[in-house]
FIMAR-782807 format. One record per residue: residue in three letters; x, y, z of N, C-alpha, C, CB in turn; residue number from 1. Coordinates in Angstrom, 2 decimals. Atoms other than C-alpha are relative to their C-alpha. Last residue first. Glycine has a CB too. Example, Ala and Ser with C-alpha at 12.3 -4.5 7.8 and 13.67 -1.06 7.14 Angstrom:
% residues 2
[site "SER",[-0.82,-1.19,-0.06],[13.67,-1.06,7.14],[-0.77,1.09,0.73],[0.41,0.46,-1.42],2]
[site "ALA",[0.89,-1.19,0.00],[12.30,-4.50,7.80],[0.90,1.20,0.00],[-0.99,0.03,1.25],1]
END
This chain:
% residues 164
[site "GLU",[0.09,0.00,1.49],[-44.80,-5.36,-78.39],[-0.70,-1.26,-0.52],[1.42,0.10,-0.63],164]
[site "PHE",[1.17,-0.73,0.42],[-45.33,-4.80,-74.65],[-0.22,0.02,-1.46],[0.07,1.35,0.47],163]
[site "ASP",[-0.24,-0.67,1.22],[-42.98,-7.57,-73.49],[-1.26,0.71,-0.47],[0.50,-0.96,-1.04],162]
[site "GLU",[0.34,0.63,1.31],[-43.89,-8.59,-69.99],[0.46,0.93,-1.16],[-1.57,-0.29,-0.10],161]
[site "CYS",[-0.89,-0.53,1.01],[-42.72,-7.99,-66.41],[-0.24,-0.69,-1.29],[1.44,-0.13,0.42],160]
[site "ARG",[-0.56,1.07,0.85],[-45.63,-8.70,-64.15],[0.79,0.60,-1.11],[-1.10,-0.90,-0.58],159]
[site "SER",[0.39,-0.17,1.45],[-46.08,-5.94,-61.63],[0.68,-1.14,-0.80],[0.47,1.46,-0.59],158]
[site "TRP",[-0.40,1.03,0.90],[-46.10,-6.13,-57.89],[-0.47,0.33,-1.40],[-0.54,-1.32,0.45],157]
[site "CYS",[0.73,-0.13,1.31],[-46.17,-3.18,-55.48],[0.58,-1.04,-0.99],[0.14,1.49,-0.61],156]
[site "MET",[-0.67,0.68,1.12],[-45.00,-4.04,-51.91],[-0.93,0.13,-1.23],[0.30,-1.54,0.34],155]
[site "LYS",[1.01,0.00,1.03],[-45.89,-1.61,-49.10],[0.73,-0.53,-1.24],[-0.66,1.46,-0.22],154]
[site "LEU",[-0.33,0.33,1.39],[-43.80,-2.29,-46.08],[-1.24,0.07,-0.87],[0.62,-1.40,-0.09],153]
[site "SER",[0.09,1.38,0.33],[-44.91,-0.53,-42.91],[0.38,-0.26,-1.45],[-1.37,-0.49,0.28],152]
[site "GLY",[-0.92,0.75,-0.77],[-43.91,2.87,-41.53],[-0.04,-1.53,-0.23],[-0.24,0.29,1.38],151]
[site "ASN",[0.03,-0.40,-1.39],[-46.92,4.75,-42.77],[0.90,-0.88,0.92],[-1.43,-0.05,0.49],150]
[site "ASP",[1.38,-0.29,-0.29],[-47.00,2.81,-46.03],[-0.09,0.25,1.47],[-0.94,-1.15,-0.45],149]
[site "ASN",[0.30,-0.24,-1.36],[-43.42,2.90,-47.28],[-1.47,0.35,0.14],[0.88,1.09,0.54],148]
[site "GLY",[0.39,-1.32,-0.31],[-42.53,1.37,-50.59],[-0.31,0.09,1.46],[-1.17,0.43,-0.83],147]
[site "THR",[0.41,-0.28,-1.35],[-40.93,-1.69,-52.01],[-0.31,1.46,0.19],[1.05,-0.44,0.98],146]
[site "ILE",[-0.59,-1.19,-0.44],[-40.95,-2.50,-55.69],[-0.48,0.29,1.42],[-0.32,1.13,-0.95],145]
[site "GLY",[0.52,-0.56,-1.28],[-41.62,-6.08,-56.66],[0.73,1.22,0.38],[0.09,-1.00,1.13],144]
[site "VAL",[-0.89,-1.07,-0.63],[-41.02,-7.09,-60.23],[-0.73,0.52,1.17],[0.37,1.20,-1.00],143]
[site "TYR",[0.62,-1.09,-0.70],[-42.67,-10.34,-61.34],[1.02,0.92,0.59],[-0.90,-0.51,1.07],142]
[site "VAL",[-0.89,-0.68,-0.79],[-41.42,-12.76,-63.98],[-0.63,1.19,0.62],[1.15,0.36,-0.75],141]
[site "GLY",[-0.50,-1.28,0.50],[-44.01,-15.10,-65.33],[1.13,0.53,0.97],[-1.21,1.05,-0.12],140]
[site "LYS",[-1.40,0.05,0.25],[-44.40,-18.76,-64.45],[0.66,1.27,-0.51],[0.24,-1.03,-0.92],139]
[site "ASN",[-0.42,-1.12,0.95],[-47.82,-18.44,-62.89],[1.48,0.00,-0.16],[-0.46,1.41,0.52],138]
[site "GLN",[-0.05,0.48,1.45],[-48.73,-21.89,-61.54],[0.46,1.10,-0.95],[-1.42,-0.51,-0.47],137]
[site "PRO",[-1.00,1.04,0.24],[-47.82,-21.06,-57.88],[0.11,-0.46,-1.47],[-0.33,-1.18,0.87],136]
[site "ASN",[-0.10,0.07,1.48],[-49.50,-17.64,-57.65],[0.90,-1.14,-0.47],[0.53,1.33,-0.56],135]
[site "ASN",[1.38,-0.31,0.56],[-50.69,-17.31,-54.07],[-0.05,-0.11,-1.48],[-0.46,1.40,0.39],134]
[site "GLU",[0.95,1.06,-0.48],[-47.58,-19.16,-52.74],[-1.41,0.26,-0.56],[-0.05,-0.03,1.60],133]
[site "TYR",[-0.27,1.14,0.59],[-45.35,-16.90,-54.81],[-1.00,-1.11,0.31],[1.28,-0.34,0.34],132]
[site "HIS",[0.52,-0.15,1.33],[-47.02,-13.74,-53.58],[0.21,-1.28,-0.78],[0.65,1.18,-0.71],131]
[site "GLU",[1.42,0.02,-0.01],[-46.54,-14.92,-50.00],[-0.60,0.13,-1.43],[-0.49,1.12,0.89],130]
[site "LEU",[0.37,1.40,-0.19],[-42.89,-15.82,-50.78],[-1.52,-0.08,0.13],[0.71,-0.60,1.27],129]
[site "MET",[-0.26,0.71,1.33],[-42.35,-12.28,-52.22],[-0.50,-1.44,0.16],[1.60,0.01,-0.40],128]
[site "ALA",[1.01,-0.44,0.94],[-43.95,-10.59,-49.19],[0.16,-0.72,-1.33],[0.10,1.51,-0.20],127]
[site "ALA",[1.33,0.57,-0.52],[-41.80,-12.63,-46.79],[-1.09,0.36,-0.94],[-0.37,0.55,1.44],126]
[site "PHE",[0.03,1.40,0.39],[-38.72,-11.76,-49.02],[-1.29,-0.63,0.54],[1.26,-0.75,0.53],125]
[site "SER",[0.27,0.09,1.44],[-39.55,-8.03,-48.75],[0.00,-1.47,-0.46],[1.06,0.81,-0.79],124]
[site "LYS",[1.37,-0.40,0.33],[-39.98,-8.20,-44.99],[-0.29,-0.13,-1.44],[-0.27,1.40,0.42],123]
[site "THR",[0.14,-1.45,0.08],[-36.68,-10.04,-44.44],[-1.44,0.31,-0.44],[1.06,0.61,-0.99],122]
[site "TYR",[-0.73,-0.55,1.20],[-37.32,-13.62,-43.57],[0.02,1.53,0.13],[-0.72,-0.44,-1.40],121]
[site "GLU",[-0.18,-1.47,-0.01],[-38.32,-15.39,-40.34],[0.84,0.43,-1.17],[0.66,0.47,1.30],120]
[site "ARG",[-1.28,-0.54,-0.40],[-39.47,-18.92,-41.03],[-0.02,1.49,0.03],[1.09,-0.48,-0.90],119]
[site "GLN",[0.03,-0.10,-1.51],[-43.00,-20.32,-41.17],[1.30,0.46,0.55],[-0.34,-1.33,0.64],118]
[site "ARG",[0.37,-1.35,-0.39],[-43.24,-19.49,-44.90],[-0.01,0.16,1.50],[-1.33,0.36,-0.57],117]
[site "MET",[-0.96,-0.98,0.57],[-41.36,-22.65,-45.94],[-0.29,1.39,0.58],[-0.10,0.03,-1.59],116]
[site "GLU",[-0.37,-0.78,-1.13],[-43.37,-25.06,-43.77],[0.89,1.19,-0.37],[0.69,-0.85,0.98],115]
[site "ALA",[1.19,-0.44,-0.73],[-45.37,-26.60,-46.62],[0.32,0.87,1.20],[-0.78,-1.19,0.46],114]
[site "LYS",[0.59,-1.17,0.71],[-42.12,-26.71,-48.68],[-1.25,0.52,0.77],[-0.40,-0.40,-1.49],113]
[site "PRO",[1.15,0.37,0.73],[-40.58,-29.03,-46.01],[-0.67,1.26,-0.61],[-0.97,-0.75,0.91],112]
[site "VAL",[1.20,-0.25,-0.73],[-37.21,-27.56,-45.07],[-1.25,-0.42,-0.80],[-0.06,1.45,0.38],111]
[site "TRP",[1.10,0.41,0.85],[-33.82,-28.79,-46.15],[-1.28,0.14,0.84],[0.20,-1.48,-0.55],110]
[site "HIS",[0.91,0.89,-0.47],[-31.43,-26.69,-44.05],[-0.94,-0.41,-1.16],[-0.72,0.58,1.16],109]
[site "LEU",[0.90,0.48,1.07],[-28.23,-24.86,-44.67],[-0.93,-0.98,0.60],[0.78,-0.64,-1.21],108]
[site "THR",[0.24,1.37,-0.02],[-26.51,-22.90,-41.83],[-1.07,-0.42,-1.04],[-0.39,-0.39,1.37],107]
[site "GLY",[1.05,0.37,-0.85],[-25.00,-19.44,-42.23],[-0.12,-1.53,0.00],[-1.30,0.68,-0.42],106]
[site "GLU",[1.08,-0.97,0.18],[-22.68,-17.58,-44.55],[-1.14,-0.22,0.99],[-0.53,-0.06,-1.42],105]
[site "ASP",[-0.18,-0.92,-1.06],[-19.66,-19.64,-43.29],[-1.08,1.08,-0.06],[1.39,0.61,-0.05],104]
[site "THR",[-0.63,-1.22,0.38],[-20.92,-22.43,-45.57],[0.13,0.95,1.25],[-0.82,0.67,-1.16],103]
[site "GLN",[0.39,-1.23,-0.80],[-21.96,-25.96,-45.11],[0.90,1.18,-0.33],[0.08,-0.28,1.54],102]
[site "SER",[-1.12,-0.37,-0.85],[-21.56,-28.50,-47.92],[-0.41,1.31,0.79],[1.33,0.22,-0.89],101]
[site "VAL",[-0.46,-1.36,0.17],[-24.77,-29.92,-49.34],[1.14,0.17,0.94],[-1.12,1.06,0.26],100]
[site "SER",[-1.16,-0.34,-0.75],[-26.04,-33.43,-49.88],[0.50,1.40,-0.31],[1.08,-0.98,-0.24],99]
[site "LEU",[0.38,-0.33,-1.40],[-29.57,-33.66,-51.16],[1.18,0.43,0.83],[-0.66,-1.18,0.68],98]
[site "GLN",[-1.07,0.28,-0.97],[-28.81,-33.58,-54.86],[-0.46,0.55,1.40],[1.41,0.68,-0.48],97]
[site "SER",[0.15,1.34,-0.53],[-31.87,-34.02,-57.09],[1.06,-0.28,1.08],[0.09,-1.04,-1.14],96]
[site "THR",[-1.21,0.76,-0.03],[-32.15,-30.32,-57.72],[-0.29,-1.38,0.54],[1.06,0.70,0.84],95]
[site "GLU",[0.01,1.37,-0.62],[-34.93,-28.09,-58.72],[1.27,-0.59,-0.05],[-0.96,-0.91,-0.63],94]
[site "GLY",[-0.47,1.13,0.72],[-35.26,-24.39,-59.47],[-0.12,-1.28,0.75],[1.38,0.20,-0.39],93]
[site "PHE",[0.58,1.22,-0.59],[-36.61,-21.00,-58.38],[0.47,-1.18,-0.94],[-1.65,0.11,0.12],92]
[site "TYR",[0.25,1.22,0.77],[-34.65,-17.85,-59.07],[-0.57,-1.09,0.75],[1.18,-0.47,-0.60],91]
[site "ILE",[0.33,1.23,-0.78],[-34.65,-14.43,-57.40],[-0.48,-1.10,-0.99],[-1.14,0.31,1.11],90]
[site "TYR",[0.59,0.93,1.03],[-32.84,-11.47,-58.94],[-0.24,-1.26,0.70],[0.93,-0.22,-1.26],89]
[site "ASN",[-0.24,1.45,-0.18],[-32.27,-8.96,-56.13],[-0.73,-0.76,-1.05],[-0.43,-0.49,1.39],88]
[site "GLN",[0.81,0.73,0.95],[-31.97,-5.16,-56.59],[0.47,-1.46,0.10],[0.12,0.59,-1.49],87]
[site "ARG",[-0.37,1.40,-0.06],[-30.90,-2.93,-53.72],[-0.90,-0.77,-0.97],[-0.12,-0.57,1.46],86]
[site "ILE",[1.10,0.67,0.62],[-30.92,0.82,-54.35],[0.51,-1.51,-0.06],[-0.37,0.65,-1.50],85]
[site "GLU",[-0.21,1.04,0.88],[-28.56,2.32,-51.77],[-1.35,-0.49,-0.72],[0.66,-1.10,0.76],84]
[site "ASN",[-0.59,-0.50,1.21],[-28.31,5.55,-49.96],[0.28,-1.13,-0.99],[1.27,0.76,0.31],83]
[site "LYS",[-0.79,-1.15,-0.23],[-30.75,4.61,-47.11],[0.56,0.52,-1.38],[1.15,-0.35,1.02],82]
[site "SER",[-0.52,0.07,-1.37],[-32.10,1.25,-48.11],[0.99,1.10,0.17],[0.64,-1.37,0.31],81]
[site "ARG",[-0.96,-0.97,-0.35],[-34.16,1.52,-51.31],[0.27,-0.20,1.46],[-0.46,1.42,-0.33],80]
[site "ARG",[0.40,-0.86,-1.19],[-35.89,-1.49,-52.56],[1.14,0.98,0.20],[-0.26,-0.89,1.37],79]
[site "MET",[-0.78,-1.27,-0.13],[-36.07,-3.50,-55.75],[-0.44,0.71,1.21],[-0.16,0.92,-1.22],78]
[site "ILE",[0.40,-0.89,-1.04],[-37.19,-7.17,-55.97],[0.95,1.20,0.09],[-0.07,-0.73,1.31],77]
[site "ILE",[-1.03,-0.99,-0.22],[-36.86,-9.13,-59.16],[-0.58,0.94,1.03],[0.42,0.76,-1.34],76]
[site "TYR",[0.22,-1.26,-0.63],[-38.90,-12.27,-59.16],[1.27,0.83,-0.07],[-0.45,-0.19,1.43],75]
[site "ARG",[1.48,-0.23,-0.38],[-39.36,-15.55,-61.06],[-0.25,1.39,0.58],[-0.47,-1.05,1.06],74]
[site "LEU",[0.19,-1.32,-0.68],[-36.03,-16.17,-62.85],[-1.51,0.18,0.21],[0.62,1.22,-0.88],73]
[site "GLU",[0.76,-1.02,0.81],[-35.98,-19.86,-63.77],[-0.08,1.26,0.92],[-1.53,-0.55,-0.45],72]
[site "LEU",[-0.34,-1.25,-0.70],[-33.55,-22.65,-62.77],[-0.64,1.18,-0.79],[1.59,0.18,0.12],71]
[site "SER",[1.12,-0.99,-0.01],[-35.39,-25.66,-64.34],[0.35,1.27,0.80],[-1.27,-0.64,0.59],70]
[site "ARG",[0.89,-0.03,1.17],[-32.87,-28.31,-63.35],[-0.93,1.19,0.17],[-0.82,-1.36,-0.17],69]
[site "ILE",[1.14,-0.93,-0.20],[-29.83,-28.18,-61.03],[-0.84,0.00,-1.30],[0.51,1.49,0.35],68]
[site "ALA",[0.97,0.68,-0.93],[-27.40,-31.08,-60.64],[-1.21,0.87,0.22],[0.65,-0.32,1.37],67]
[site "ASP",[0.62,1.11,0.65],[-25.39,-29.98,-63.70],[-0.93,-0.77,0.84],[0.98,-0.86,-0.50],66]
[site "ARG",[0.99,-0.39,1.10],[-24.71,-26.62,-62.21],[-0.77,-1.11,-0.63],[0.71,0.68,-1.10],65]
[site "PRO",[-0.49,-0.52,1.36],[-22.91,-28.06,-59.26],[-1.17,0.24,-0.90],[0.99,-1.01,-0.72],64]
[site "ILE",[0.80,0.54,1.06],[-24.28,-28.18,-55.68],[0.42,0.51,-1.38],[-1.42,0.31,0.26],63]
[site "GLY",[-0.80,1.06,0.61],[-21.41,-27.37,-53.26],[-0.80,-0.70,-1.13],[0.44,-1.04,1.09],62]
[site "THR",[0.55,1.33,-0.30],[-23.83,-25.42,-51.10],[0.82,-1.16,-0.51],[-1.35,-0.12,-0.57],61]
[site "GLU",[0.64,0.16,-1.32],[-22.63,-21.86,-50.65],[-0.45,-1.41,0.33],[-1.17,0.89,0.08],60]
[site "GLU",[-0.89,-0.45,-1.11],[-20.00,-21.59,-53.43],[-0.63,-0.25,1.33],[0.33,1.47,-0.14],59]
[site "TYR",[-1.14,0.93,-0.18],[-22.03,-23.79,-55.87],[0.89,0.40,1.20],[0.86,-0.04,-1.29],58]
[site "ILE",[0.57,1.33,-0.43],[-25.31,-21.91,-55.39],[1.18,-0.91,0.34],[-0.94,-0.68,-1.15],57]
[site "GLU",[0.35,-0.08,-1.42],[-23.48,-18.59,-55.59],[-0.42,-1.31,0.55],[-1.08,0.99,0.22],56]
[site "ARG",[-1.27,-0.12,-0.79],[-21.83,-19.55,-58.92],[-0.27,0.06,1.49],[0.79,1.26,-0.43],55]
[site "TYR",[-0.73,1.33,-0.03],[-25.08,-20.79,-60.39],[1.22,0.07,0.82],[0.39,-0.46,-1.40],54]
[site "CYS",[0.79,0.86,-0.84],[-26.80,-17.54,-59.31],[0.62,-1.31,0.05],[-1.40,-0.10,-0.44],53]
[site "ALA",[-0.29,-0.31,-1.36],[-24.04,-15.32,-60.71],[-0.75,-0.91,0.97],[-0.33,1.41,0.25],52]
[site "GLU",[-1.37,0.49,-0.25],[-24.45,-17.08,-64.03],[0.43,0.27,1.42],[0.98,0.64,-0.96],51]
[site "ILE",[0.11,1.41,-0.23],[-28.25,-16.50,-63.80],[1.45,-0.59,0.21],[-0.75,-0.68,-1.20],50]
[site "PRO",[0.20,0.39,-1.42],[-27.52,-12.78,-63.18],[-0.13,-1.52,0.18],[-1.27,0.68,0.56],49]
[site "ASN",[0.27,1.46,0.11],[-25.99,-12.24,-66.67],[-0.23,-0.57,1.44],[1.24,-0.77,-0.74],48]
[site "ASN",[0.89,0.22,1.13],[-25.70,-8.48,-67.34],[-0.40,-1.45,-0.15],[0.65,0.47,-1.26],47]
[site "LEU",[1.12,-0.88,-0.10],[-24.22,-7.71,-63.88],[-1.00,-0.13,-1.15],[0.49,1.38,0.08],46]
[site "GLU",[1.24,0.72,0.06],[-22.01,-10.83,-63.95],[-1.26,0.92,-0.08],[-0.09,-0.91,1.20],45]
[site "HIS",[0.12,0.68,1.33],[-18.66,-9.17,-64.85],[-1.30,-0.74,-0.15],[1.16,-0.98,-0.22],44]
[site "PRO",[0.18,-0.98,1.04],[-19.05,-6.85,-61.81],[-0.20,-0.57,-1.40],[1.13,0.89,0.00],43]
[site "GLU",[-1.30,-0.56,0.37],[-19.60,-9.75,-59.40],[-0.21,0.97,-1.22],[1.03,-1.18,-0.36],42]
[site "MET",[-0.56,0.26,1.37],[-23.08,-10.27,-58.19],[1.30,0.65,-0.13],[-0.93,0.51,-1.12],41]
[site "HIS",[-0.24,-1.15,0.89],[-23.77,-10.34,-54.44],[0.50,-0.44,-1.38],[1.03,0.96,0.63],40]
[site "GLY",[-0.94,-0.99,-0.41],[-25.19,-13.41,-52.67],[0.14,1.14,-1.02],[1.31,-0.63,0.23],39]
[site "GLY",[-0.29,-1.04,0.91],[-27.31,-16.48,-52.90],[1.06,0.95,0.54],[-1.23,0.73,-0.34],38]
[site "VAL",[-1.43,-0.22,0.07],[-29.00,-19.27,-51.10],[0.37,1.05,-1.10],[0.72,-1.36,-0.27],37]
[site "GLY",[-0.61,0.94,0.94],[-32.65,-18.91,-50.28],[1.49,0.21,-0.02],[-0.58,0.16,-1.42],36]
[site "SER",[-0.01,-0.47,1.37],[-33.38,-16.94,-47.13],[0.27,-1.23,-0.93],[1.10,1.13,-0.19],35]
[site "TRP",[0.03,1.09,0.95],[-33.81,-17.16,-43.38],[-0.07,0.56,-1.46],[-1.21,-0.93,0.31],34]
[site "VAL",[1.22,0.31,0.73],[-32.89,-14.48,-40.94],[0.18,-1.05,-0.98],[-0.52,1.16,-0.66],33]
[site "ASN",[0.92,0.93,-0.63],[-30.15,-14.38,-38.29],[-1.32,-0.22,-0.67],[-0.26,0.44,1.30],32]
[site "PRO",[-0.53,1.03,-0.91],[-28.32,-11.40,-39.83],[-1.14,-0.82,0.66],[0.86,0.67,1.10],31]
[site "ALA",[0.92,1.05,-0.45],[-30.10,-9.66,-42.70],[0.60,-1.08,0.86],[-0.61,-0.63,-1.15],30]
[site "ILE",[1.37,-0.15,0.46],[-27.25,-7.63,-44.27],[-0.84,-1.20,0.45],[-0.05,0.14,-1.55],29]
[site "LEU",[0.24,-1.45,0.08],[-23.94,-7.27,-42.44],[-1.48,0.21,-0.39],[0.98,0.70,-1.05],28]
[site "LYS",[0.23,-0.51,1.35],[-23.87,-10.97,-41.53],[-0.34,1.51,0.05],[-1.15,-0.81,-0.68],27]
[site "ASN",[-0.94,-1.06,0.38],[-22.41,-11.69,-38.09],[-0.16,0.50,-1.39],[1.36,-0.48,0.15],26]
[site "ALA",[0.22,-1.20,-0.73],[-25.44,-13.55,-36.71],[0.92,1.14,-0.42],[0.15,-0.28,1.45],25]
[site "SER",[-0.72,-0.04,-1.25],[-25.24,-16.19,-39.43],[-0.20,1.41,0.67],[1.54,-0.31,-0.26],24]
[site "HIS",[-1.18,-0.84,-0.01],[-27.90,-16.37,-42.10],[0.63,0.04,1.39],[-0.34,1.42,-0.46],23]
[site "ARG",[0.23,-0.95,-1.14],[-30.36,-19.25,-41.89],[1.36,0.74,0.08],[-0.42,-0.78,1.45],22]
[site "ILE",[-1.10,-0.33,-0.87],[-30.11,-20.88,-45.32],[-0.39,0.96,1.11],[1.12,0.58,-0.78],21]
[site "LEU",[-0.05,-1.31,-0.55],[-32.93,-22.60,-47.14],[1.29,0.21,0.79],[-1.22,0.25,0.87],20]
[site "LEU",[-1.23,-0.31,-0.70],[-33.14,-25.59,-49.43],[0.00,1.46,0.37],[1.24,-0.35,-0.85],19]
[site "VAL",[-0.72,-1.18,0.60],[-36.71,-26.49,-50.24],[1.25,0.28,0.85],[-0.95,1.31,-0.04],18]
[site "ASN",[-0.84,-0.80,-0.88],[-38.50,-29.83,-49.62],[0.70,1.13,-0.74],[1.04,-0.88,0.67],17]
[site "ALA",[0.78,-0.87,-0.89],[-41.44,-31.59,-51.14],[0.77,0.89,0.91],[-0.86,-0.81,0.81],16]
[site "GLY",[1.31,0.64,-0.41],[-39.46,-33.06,-54.02],[-0.79,0.99,0.79],[0.22,-1.31,0.86],15]
[site "ASN",[-0.27,1.46,0.22],[-36.02,-31.40,-53.97],[-1.26,-0.69,0.50],[1.35,-0.55,0.79],14]
[site "PHE",[0.93,0.97,-0.50],[-36.57,-27.63,-54.40],[0.51,-1.44,-0.33],[-1.41,0.25,-0.60],13]
[site "LEU",[-0.14,1.25,0.73],[-33.93,-24.92,-54.82],[-0.94,-1.01,0.73],[1.55,-0.51,-0.03],12]
[site "PHE",[0.76,0.95,-0.81],[-34.80,-21.34,-53.91],[-0.04,-1.27,-0.78],[-1.45,0.52,0.33],11]
[site "ALA",[0.61,1.23,0.62],[-32.03,-19.25,-55.47],[-0.78,-0.76,1.08],[1.12,-0.96,-0.65],10]
[site "THR",[0.42,0.97,-0.96],[-31.00,-15.68,-54.65],[-0.66,-1.15,-0.74],[-0.96,0.62,1.03],9]
[site "VAL",[0.83,1.08,0.53],[-29.09,-13.14,-56.70],[-0.34,-0.93,1.21],[0.76,-0.80,-1.18],8]
[site "ALA",[-0.16,1.33,-0.63],[-27.70,-9.75,-55.70],[-0.89,-1.01,-0.74],[-0.38,0.04,1.55],7]
[site "ASN",[0.66,1.02,0.77],[-27.10,-6.24,-57.07],[0.31,-1.40,0.58],[0.43,0.10,-1.49],6]
[site "ARG",[-0.42,1.29,-0.46],[-26.27,-3.30,-54.87],[-0.78,-1.04,-0.64],[-0.10,-0.13,1.46],5]
[site "LEU",[0.73,1.23,0.34],[-26.45,0.10,-56.40],[0.61,-1.18,0.62],[-0.07,-0.19,-1.46],4]
[site "ASN",[-0.78,1.08,0.55],[-25.20,3.47,-54.94],[-0.98,-1.19,-0.31],[1.15,-0.42,1.02],3]
[site "ILE",[0.64,1.29,-0.14],[-27.15,6.64,-54.46],[0.88,-1.11,-0.66],[-1.43,0.04,-0.63],2]
[site "MET",[-0.25,0.90,1.07],[-25.23,9.90,-53.97],[-0.61,-1.30,0.35],[1.46,-0.15,-0.29],1]
END
């Protein structure tokens, strides 16, 4: 049987900086790696991931919804991990709020955007950030499907568009 795991992640920018979290060592998924802020979606949020994203941002950082501008869905990453299909909705936005409350999920850091990719991420997030960096002006939604290329990550990107 294959189960589903749905999550949201936000990369929030403040000028030339981006808010990242370094996950704690005791995390079940991706311990000690860097990420945007986020987490699992609640059952009532499955059809409204942006609401889950605002909730997770507030829970992990203390940044309220009204301090966030331009929160836009940019990526959906899907991967299989053993008997799970993991789907992550990834948003990019801006905030003017620099003060954040720390979380037990890890440690929050404002990192210069130019140094953003110099952190250790999961392989799929590293591929997504590389794609983002190479397509900064493209505001579309991209779906990334992970695959296996002789033991290495193979990421297939497709822009999600209306065909009518």
